[in-house]
Wavefront OBJ file of the C-alpha trace (Angstrom):
o trace
v 127.347 122.196 120.318
v 125.861 125.607 119.357
v 126.950 125.084 115.708
v 124.656 122.025 115.412
v 121.634 123.881 116.729
v 122.264 126.924 114.537
v 122.558 124.688 111.343
v 119.493 122.680 112.332
v 117.467 125.807 112.992
v 118.404 127.073 109.470
v 117.645 123.771 107.967
v 114.344 123.106 109.408
v 113.087 126.768 109.088
v 113.225 126.266 105.238
v 110.267 125.781 103.058
v 111.338 123.686 100.010
v 109.882 124.635 96.806
v 108.700 121.874 94.342
v 110.742 122.859 91.347
v 114.063 124.752 90.514
v 115.160 126.464 87.305
v 118.617 125.171 87.832
v 117.943 121.450 87.257
v 115.679 120.450 84.269
v 113.362 117.624 85.457
v 111.531 117.224 82.236
v 113.425 114.240 81.027
v 113.759 112.498 84.230
v 110.055 112.770 84.867
v 109.318 111.165 81.483
v 111.665 108.272 82.390
v 109.874 107.757 85.657
v 106.721 107.031 83.922
v 108.205 104.133 81.800
v 107.782 100.557 82.609
v 110.817 99.339 80.719
v 113.980 101.510 80.345
v 116.441 101.714 77.474
v 120.186 102.735 77.734
v 119.310 106.217 76.820
v 116.887 106.321 79.716
v 119.560 105.227 82.169
v 121.797 107.900 80.898
v 119.037 110.452 81.476
v 119.149 109.301 85.200
v 122.892 109.608 85.460
v 122.871 112.967 83.774
v 120.125 114.199 86.239
v 122.336 113.245 89.118
v 125.420 114.821 87.667
v 123.674 118.060 87.068
v 121.961 117.903 90.515
v 125.111 117.429 92.523
v 127.170 119.771 90.478
v 124.446 122.490 91.262
v 124.304 121.641 95.055
v 127.942 121.876 95.342
v 128.221 125.334 93.758
v 125.014 126.712 95.375
v 125.352 128.776 98.559
v 121.880 129.848 99.485
v 120.174 127.442 102.095
v 116.645 127.899 100.442
v 118.169 126.951 96.964
v 120.088 124.041 98.389
v 116.769 122.906 100.107
v 114.857 123.062 96.780
v 117.574 121.002 95.010
v 117.632 118.261 97.677
v 113.817 117.988 97.308
v 114.116 117.673 93.667
v 116.651 114.986 93.782
v 114.946 113.043 96.595
v 111.422 113.350 94.981
v 112.610 111.485 91.825
v 112.994 108.240 93.382
v 111.112 105.165 92.016
v 110.495 101.523 92.744
v 110.924 100.423 89.271
v 113.692 98.085 89.341
v 115.784 99.247 86.452
v 115.197 102.933 87.500
v 115.960 102.268 91.173
v 119.186 100.490 90.432
v 120.535 103.276 88.222
v 119.224 105.928 90.525
v 121.213 104.480 93.427
v 124.348 103.778 91.252
v 124.347 107.350 89.883
v 123.692 108.861 93.391
v 126.729 106.948 94.706
v 128.870 108.128 91.781
v 128.096 111.725 91.693
v 127.758 112.260 95.579
v 131.141 110.662 95.883
v 132.661 112.980 93.276
v 130.788 115.995 95.244
v 132.301 115.030 98.438
v 135.804 114.696 96.781
v 135.335 118.390 95.305
v 133.951 119.746 98.610
v 137.208 118.616 100.263
v 139.138 121.055 97.948
v 137.039 124.129 98.965
v 137.777 126.830 101.501
v 137.022 125.515 105.060
v 133.687 127.429 105.597
v 132.402 126.437 102.094
v 133.720 122.866 102.584
v 131.596 122.453 105.840
v 128.530 123.796 104.194
v 128.670 121.703 100.979
v 129.743 118.519 102.968
v 126.867 118.842 105.367
v 124.339 119.281 102.636
v 125.568 116.233 100.776
v 125.469 114.364 103.968
v 121.806 115.523 104.523
v 121.051 114.324 100.903
v 122.498 110.972 101.781
v 120.346 110.860 104.905
v 117.180 111.553 102.799
v 118.016 108.816 100.391
v 118.481 106.203 103.024
v 120.469 103.814 100.447
v 122.777 101.344 102.032
v 124.987 101.651 98.973
v 125.981 105.210 100.521
v 126.739 104.234 104.103
v 130.558 104.204 103.345
v 130.359 107.845 102.315
v 128.727 108.699 105.709
v 131.210 106.589 107.501
v 134.144 108.378 106.046
v 132.900 111.733 107.466
v 132.739 110.447 111.069
v 136.100 111.688 111.872
v 135.491 115.169 110.335
v 136.592 118.045 112.472
v 133.296 119.837 112.030
v 130.581 118.948 114.635
v 127.737 119.611 112.238
v 129.375 117.402 109.453
v 129.979 114.680 112.137
v 126.295 115.035 113.402
v 124.877 114.509 109.852
v 127.241 111.538 109.167
v 125.993 109.824 112.253
v 122.327 110.866 111.455
v 122.543 109.253 107.950
v 124.069 106.098 109.462
v 121.369 105.727 112.292
v 118.428 106.821 110.010
v 115.436 104.588 110.968
v 115.151 103.513 107.385
v 118.844 102.280 107.373
v 118.198 100.516 110.624
v 115.057 98.679 109.087
v 117.039 97.638 106.045
v 119.967 96.361 108.260
v 117.553 94.501 110.414
v 115.760 92.938 107.447
v 119.063 92.167 105.470
v 119.943 88.684 106.978
v 123.666 87.903 107.425
v 124.741 90.470 105.053
v 122.792 93.208 106.984
v 124.077 91.888 110.229
v 127.648 92.201 108.942
v 127.181 95.631 107.666
v 125.548 96.656 110.963
v 128.700 95.363 112.774
v 130.905 97.507 110.647
v 128.811 100.584 111.319
v 128.686 99.911 115.084
v 132.408 99.620 115.108
v 132.682 103.028 113.449
v 130.110 104.663 115.731
v 131.832 103.263 118.951
v 134.934 105.524 118.003
v 132.757 108.549 118.586
v 131.376 107.574 122.164
v 134.510 108.868 123.912
v 133.939 112.453 122.543
v 130.685 112.324 124.653
v 128.576 114.590 122.375
v 125.091 114.226 123.662
v 123.371 115.020 120.311
v 125.535 112.251 118.638
v 125.255 109.771 121.620
v 121.345 110.059 121.235
v 121.564 108.900 117.498
v 123.920 106.022 118.487
v 121.441 105.026 121.095
v 118.950 104.782 118.395
v 120.985 102.534 116.404
v 121.923 100.382 119.397
v 118.175 100.046 120.118
v 117.189 99.158 116.681
v 119.805 96.728 115.498
v 119.738 93.432 117.457
v 123.270 92.262 117.356
v 125.913 91.724 120.188
v 127.965 94.746 118.957
v 125.039 97.204 119.604
v 124.640 95.877 123.212
v 128.418 96.600 123.716
v 127.808 100.061 122.319
v 125.156 100.658 124.756
v 127.404 99.582 127.607
v 130.177 101.881 126.346
v 127.806 104.843 126.215
v 126.684 104.052 129.736
v 130.300 104.000 130.732
v 130.937 107.195 129.156
v 128.039 108.858 130.913
v 129.104 107.490 134.213
v 132.533 108.896 133.557
v 131.059 112.362 132.731
v 129.024 112.366 135.862
v 132.221 111.556 138.037
v 133.853 114.494 136.424
v 130.870 116.752 136.936
v 131.053 117.379 133.173
v 127.950 115.591 132.025
v 125.741 117.511 129.492
v 121.975 117.156 128.849
v 121.274 114.724 131.696
v 117.872 113.984 130.020
v 119.656 111.762 127.564
v 120.086 109.301 130.524
v 116.471 108.402 130.434
v 117.067 106.750 127.235
v 120.213 104.977 128.256
v 118.509 103.604 131.558
v 115.433 102.522 129.637
v 117.395 100.607 127.102
v 119.486 99.014 129.724
v 116.419 98.087 131.703
v 114.797 96.592 128.575
v 117.943 94.303 128.130
v 117.624 93.060 131.684
v 113.960 92.345 131.153
v 114.550 90.636 127.920
v 117.210 88.368 129.551
v 120.566 89.618 128.081
v 123.459 87.258 128.030
v 125.236 90.042 129.895
v 122.532 90.665 132.397
v 125.097 91.268 135.293
v 127.109 93.742 133.138
v 124.019 95.613 131.992
v 122.559 95.776 135.545
v 125.737 97.150 137.053
v 125.702 100.018 134.483
v 122.042 100.645 135.079
v 122.370 100.808 138.779
v 125.581 102.996 138.782
v 124.271 105.306 136.118
v 120.946 105.766 138.030
v 123.029 106.288 141.217
v 124.898 109.054 139.398
v 121.725 110.860 138.550
v 120.576 110.544 142.067
v 123.873 111.872 143.656
v 124.030 114.687 141.073
v 120.634 115.793 142.046
v 120.977 115.571 145.710
v 124.509 117.222 145.857
v 124.136 119.682 143.163
v 120.985 121.597 144.357
v 122.955 124.700 145.005
v 125.124 124.721 141.809
v 123.044 123.116 139.115
v 120.745 125.180 136.899
v 116.952 124.873 137.060
v 116.942 123.255 133.652
v 119.572 120.719 134.804
v 117.733 119.853 137.994
v 114.446 119.519 136.171
v 116.244 117.116 133.653
v 117.623 115.179 136.581
v 114.255 114.984 138.302
v 112.698 113.804 135.081
v 115.377 110.968 134.826
v 114.639 109.982 138.413
v 110.947 109.963 138.284
v 110.661 108.520 134.733
v 113.044 105.715 135.568
v 111.207 104.742 138.633
v 107.837 104.637 136.636
v 109.237 102.958 133.517
v 112.031 100.685 134.872
v 112.029 100.150 138.545
v 108.479 99.148 138.643
v 108.908 96.573 135.878
v 112.419 95.254 137.331
v 111.071 94.814 140.783
v 107.472 93.797 139.810
v 105.783 96.015 142.241
v 104.256 99.580 141.979
v 106.023 102.380 143.696
v 106.320 106.301 143.484
v 108.599 106.965 146.404
v 111.035 108.867 144.308
v 108.363 111.104 142.846
v 106.931 112.065 146.115
v 110.310 112.744 147.657
v 111.029 115.152 144.790
v 107.678 116.780 144.906
v 108.361 117.420 148.665
v 111.878 118.493 148.224
v 112.812 115.889 150.668
v 116.565 114.981 150.114
v 116.638 112.677 153.085
v 113.792 110.574 151.802
v 115.342 110.617 148.257
v 118.835 109.484 149.578
v 116.998 106.683 151.675
v 115.276 105.383 148.583
v 118.521 105.433 146.730
v 120.120 103.286 149.295
v 117.223 100.965 149.548
v 117.151 100.446 145.881
v 120.763 100.453 144.961
v 122.556 99.397 148.089
v 124.840 100.471 150.838
v 128.398 99.173 151.796
v 127.022 96.803 154.186
v 123.830 95.638 152.432
v 122.842 94.858 148.787
v 119.893 96.919 147.335
v 116.596 95.655 146.189
v 117.666 95.777 142.553
v 120.788 93.617 143.131
v 118.746 91.080 145.193
v 116.296 90.806 142.422
v 118.686 90.826 139.379
v 121.792 89.374 141.035
v 124.661 91.504 140.340
v 127.502 93.347 142.165
v 129.358 96.564 141.883
v 133.001 96.692 141.382
v 135.647 95.682 141.874
v 136.802 98.572 144.068
v 140.506 99.694 144.384
v 141.306 96.823 146.598
v 139.786 94.328 144.141
v 136.761 93.464 146.227
v 133.203 93.604 144.870
v 130.876 96.001 146.304
v 127.270 96.272 147.479
v 126.955 99.989 146.874
v 127.454 102.224 143.850
v 130.700 104.279 143.646
v 130.164 107.665 144.987
v 130.652 110.701 142.979
v 133.649 112.973 144.212
v 132.539 116.190 145.583
v 132.384 118.850 142.833
v 135.339 121.172 142.833
v 135.499 124.869 141.498
v 132.108 124.781 140.159
v 129.949 127.955 140.822
v 126.196 128.054 140.699
v 124.615 128.042 137.216
v 121.573 130.016 135.876
l 1 2 3 4 5 6 7 8 9 10 11 12 13 14 15 16 17 18 19 20 21 22 23 24 25 26 27 28 29 30 31 32 33 34 35 36 37 38 39 40 41 42 43 44 45 46 47 48 49 50 51 52 53 54 55 56 57 58 59 60 61 62 63 64 65 66 67 68 69 70 71 72 73 74 75 76 77 78 79 80 81 82 83 84 85 86 87 88 89 90 91 92 93 94 95 96 97 98 99 100 101 102 103 104 105 106 107 108 109 110 111 112 113 114 115 116 117 118 119 120 121 122 123 124 125 126 127 128 129 130 131 132 133 134 135 136 137 138 139 140 141 142 143 144 145 146 147 148 149 150 151 152 153 154 155 156 157 158 159 160 161 162 163 164 165 166 167 168 169 170 171 172 173 174 175 176 177 178 179 180 181 182 183 184 185 186 187 188 189 190 191 192 193 194 195 196 197 198 199 200 201 202 203 204 205 206 207 208 209 210 211 212 213 214 215 216 217 218 219 220 221 222 223 224 225 226 227 228 229 230 231 232 233 234 235 236 237 238 239 240 241 242 243 244 245 246 247 248 249 250 251 252 253 254 255 256 257 258 259 260 261 262 263 264 265 266 267 268 269 270 271 272 273 274 275 276 277 278 279 280 281 282 283 284 285 286 287 288 289 290 291 292 293 294 295 296 297 298 299 300 301 302 303 304 305 306 307 308 309 310 311 312 313 314 315 316 317 318 319 320 321 322 323 324 325 326 327 328 329 330 331 332 333 334 335 336 337 338 339 340 341 342 343 344 345 346 347 348 349 350 351 352 353 354 355 356 357 358 359 360 361 362 363 364 365 366 367
């Protein structure tokens, strides 16, 4: 995912100016001051968007693009007529911009599409979510990232949550689109989808959370998981669902316990092959989950995991794993409290213990 980090670094290192010679803001600023708009004023708003998007599509310098985005975003208003036309014109001309971007050479196409999606993200307008959704399958990781970012924007989440039945239906459609990306396993994108799953309270987002947990468990089993720290968020959200009394408590608890076990096992088994960063991330997941989740789920204070990691005591850590999560002959403290089972196994039987990670193959120590 290096491309994402490079693009983000370039983006956030910019200092956007407050004006640009390329787009004249005199007329639009005069319209913003009016309390009642005439047809001519609405045309000025549309013309402003037409000129702004045209300039953004043909501009190649990141600093100039940042200035253009700032100009476009800063001309929003809450005046009803203005806001309606502003939104409608944004939809019309960004749609045209994305269509034009698709005809450009690949390296330019990615840059233009990304910047249009960043603009959509800044607008946080529900009328534009279909434009973002259409870019979710883009081959460019940075384009996919900003498409997801604009759909999981906290302001979009707030609007969906406050939108009643219509908002819930739109959220369900978005959740279905986001679910298609879970299998790719990109941690930067999974983090954004988790934000959406946490913010929008519908059954589809709970399913989305379970699918993300399943994907992370799969990655652990293959010894291909990236950015283990992400699992602190996954485990916290699963824990919150259990505490809140999810209608799928057993399914949620199984994912929580199995994913937590994966983190334990990777940390214990991988001491000689994981990098210091990876081990640090796993230690944070184990200790943080103990403090933020296990204490609440079991209703009693404890810091056994923290002390075992501080001492480098793998035996004590393994013993605590078994106590909390179970062994073949006996259910763990968590299962006794929440009432769930693991499984079924290959023979179709339910299990008292988490599935064990296969031993890593062909992995050499990482720096």
